[in-house]
N, C-alpha and C positions, 0 to 999 in steps of 0.2 A: 194811836191807832194795837201799838200791844198791850196798852195796862190793862190788866184783867184777864190777859187771853193764854190763851196752852199754846204753844211757837216748837215745832218738835224740825230741829237742825238733821238730814243725812251727813255724813262724812266727820258727825259735829267736834271728833275727838285731831283733825286735819287742820293747818293749816290757819283756815278761809275761819275753819267752824265753831272751833276755839272764839279765834275775835271776836265773828258773828256773839256768840251764848258771852265774852262779856263785859260785850254793848250793852247789850239786853237787858242786863243784871245791872250793869252800873248806870245805863240812861233812864229804862220803865220800870213799871210794876208791872212783869206780867205774873202771871198767873200761877203756869207749869213753863220751864225748858227743856223738854227733853233731846236729851242725846242719843242718836241715834247710829251707832259704827258697830264695825263689827270685829278691834280689837278692845279686849280686855284689861289689856295691858295699858295701856292710854291714857283707858278710861278711869283706872285706876288712879295714875298719874293727875289726870285732871282733881280729882276723891283729892289731893292731896295737895292741889294748887289755891292760894289763899282766896284769887282773883274768883273761879267759884263755889265759895264758899256762901249757898244762902239755901235757905229752906225748899226755893221752889221748884230745883233742878233735879231732873230725874235721868238717869241711865238707865238706855235702853240697848239690850245684845242684840244683834242683827244684825241681815246683809238684805241691799234692795233689791241679790234675784228669788227673793225667800217672798215671797207675796202673802203668806198665810203671818208670815211676821209682820212683815209690815200692816200688816191689817190692825193684828191683834194694835200696833205702836201707835197709831191713828185715829184710833178713836177720843171722842171728846177733846181731839183737836182743831182747834182753829188756823193757821197761819201753816204750810212747809215750805223750811228753808232748804233745797237739795243741792245737797255743794259735795253728794258721792261722786268718784267717779275714779278711775282710772285713768292716768293721763303721762308716761312714761313715754317721746314718742317712739324710741329706737324701743322698749318693750311691748309695744304696742305690734311691730313692723315680726317678732319672732314668738307672739302669741296671741296672736287674731282673736281664737276663738273669745281668752275667756275676754277681751276688752268689749267684744256682742260682744255680750253673755251678762255684763256688769253697764255697765254704758247704754245701752241700745233697752236688753229686758229688764233690766233696772228702768229704765226711764220708765216704760211700760206698766212693767208692775207698780209703780209711783200710781200713778193716771189712775189705775181703776182701785184702787188702793184708797186714792183722794176723791174718790165717784164714791164709793161703795159707803161710805164714812163719812160723808159728810162734809167736809175739811170748804173755807171759803175761799182760802187762798193758794195758788203754787207758783215759788218762783223757781226756777231751774240758774245753775248759773253756768254758764260753757262760757266759752276761751274764743280768744280768732282764727284759731285753723280750724272751726269749724266753715269758715269761709272761702271759698272753690279748693277744697281739700285735697292735699296730697297724697299725707300719709292714711294709715289704718285712728290716729285719736284723732284726728280730724274731721272724717267718715262719719265714725261712730256720731261723734257729737251732734255733727251733722242731719241726724236722723236724729239723737234727743229732739234737738229741735222741735224737730217738724211734729214727733209723737205731740210734743208738749204744745204747740203753736191748735195745731189739727184736733187736739183733745174736746177745746174750748165745744167746740159741734158738736165732738161723743158725748161731754156732759150739760148740753145746751139746755135741758128739761133739769137742773139741776142748780144748786150756790154755788158748784165750785168751780173755777174760773183759775188757770192755769200762762202762766207767762213766765220769758228768759232772758238774763244780763246775758249782753255780752260783753266781755270785753280781752285786757292782752297780760304779760304776765305781774304777775304780782311780785314788784320785789321784796325780798326778804322769803319768800318762800322755798318750803324746803326743794329740793333740786336744779333751784334757782339760778340765773349766769351770776351776781354776786358776787353772794356768797362762798359758789362755788370757785370762782378766781381770788375770791381771800384767802380761800381756805388754802388752793394751792400756791400762791404768794411768800406762805410763810415759807411752803417748802425751793420755793426760789423756780419756780421755772410754770407757766403763765402757760392755754394751752388755747390756742382760735382755732374757731372751725371755717369761719372766710370772716377779715374784717371788713367787707362791702356792706354785712349782714343788717338790719335795719329790725328795732322791736318794741311793738308798743310794754309801758309800764305806767302801772298804779299801784301807791302804798296799797301795805292793805289793808288799812282804815280804811282807807277811800274809798277800797272799794266792797268793805263789807256796809259802810255805811250807804254809798250808789246803792246797792241793793233793799237795804233794807225802806228806800224812798221810793222804791221803784212798784215794793210791792202795798204800798200808802198812794200810789197814782196808778196802778194799775185795774184794765179793764174786761183783760184774758185775752191773750194772743199776739199781743205787743212782743220784739226785744227790744230790749233797750240798748243801749251803747254813748257811754261814755266819752267827755271830748277829755286824754290823756295825752301825757306826751309819747317824744317817742327820742328812741336816740340810737344811733350804731353802738356795737356791738366790742368795736376799735376806738373809740371814744372809752368807755369803759376799762380797754385794756391796755389803753395810754397814762391813766393814771393810778394806777396801779405798776407798772410796768421797769419800775428804778429800781435797780438790781437785778434782775429779771431777765431768764433766759424767754421767751415769745414761741412757740411751736405752728404754726397754720396745719391745722390734724386731719383739713375737708370736712366738707358737710355729710353728717349722719345720715344712715337713711330716714328719709319724709321729714325732712329738713328744706323752710325758703327761706332763700337771699329775705323775704320782704313778705310781710303776714298786711293782713286785710283788715280792717274790721266791719266792713259799707261796700260791698261789693257795684259796680256798676250796675248788674240787673238789680239789683234792691233795689234802686237807686229811683224806681219808678211810683215807691210808695215805703220810700222814706222821705220822714217831717223832721227839718230840725228844733232844737230849742237852741237858749242859748250855751246848758253845761251839756249837750246829751244830741243823739239821735234817736229813732225810734220809729223802727221799721213795723208798719203794720198787717196784717196779714190784710190777704185776697183773695180769700175764705167767706160765704154769705153772711156768716155770723155775726159777723164785722161790723154791718150796716153803721147807723150814724155813730159808731164814736169816734174816728175821725175827728168831728168838730171841737170835741172837747179840746182835741194836744194845743192848739192855738200854738200851732208850729209853722215853718213855712215849709214850702213841698221841697226839696234837694231836684236840682235841674239833672234832666236825665242823661243819663252818662257821669253822675257824677259817681266818686270812690272815697272811702277812707282810708289808707292808706300808711305802711308806716314809715314809706319814704316820702312819701309826698306831702305828707301833715305837716302844717303849717308849726304846730308845736315839739320844736329840737328843744333837748334837753341841752343845754352848753358845759363846756368841761366843767366847769366851775362846782354848778350844781348836783355833774356829777361825783365829782368830786368829793362835795361836799356828804351827799349818797352813802355813797364805800364808807368815810367814816365813821359817819356814822352807825355802820354796819357792822363794819369792824369793831367798833366797838358793845356793840352790844355782842358777840361773840365772845368777847375775848380776846380779840386777835387785835395785833399789831395800827394802832393809825395815822403813824406819818408816815405817811405819803401826798 
């Protein structure tokens, strides 16, 4: 569905954006792929990367806070993948105004620009922290998810449709736990916030391919949740700790012990497929779309949480991931 189409990726110079654009150029024949981001240095670096050497790629400087700039960028665009966000949990606790402007205000601007320009499909990348949020970042992403789901009613007389993809920690993304610990390991000291902590994990490429697949499936209003493995952070530390001191530093502001991708309150609207869950909207615009999903209704009270997830990563699997990432970062992988 991307051949001959124009696709715009907000946050196109981030970890997700770069991988997404690389896959679009590798696997499809789009008419245009537009990199929308506010960082001219990262755009310049992308232009020097052979993976992005394509006549169909365009670079567009802009901020999702700027509605007029989005409207200019969205002209003649078929699909928008919205991955731009402020994401660091501790930073959100101390800079709430900035996170609200980008993550919530930006979502509203994306919706308005998409409707005004006749974009066909918009999919937003969300996070497990949006479920029962206890931190500011999660709260802003919950609001963003609500904006995108409800906007299908707002855009009902147009052809524009909006959906959301929600998943956990991306293995290897900037600031994620494994690269941080690998760099700490080279200095002989590992820090752990809480050894009881569990998290969902997904490889970056898997996350991108899941988002692209959901664009092809969406009717508008769904929140797509992939079935992915979980892991105790203590297992990751154990695999790297030989020859290192380990220090427990306590949870950072706004951190949970466990994360949830589908809450008990969402279970009544959730259907299960072999590889994913789909949280369907309760709004009247949804109509009979649920019959097309061919999924099984989740039981009342069901939840999909990192600590009760049946797919728990083994130490061997964790070790293989850590070694592979160490090699990609040019660090010692002998552990």
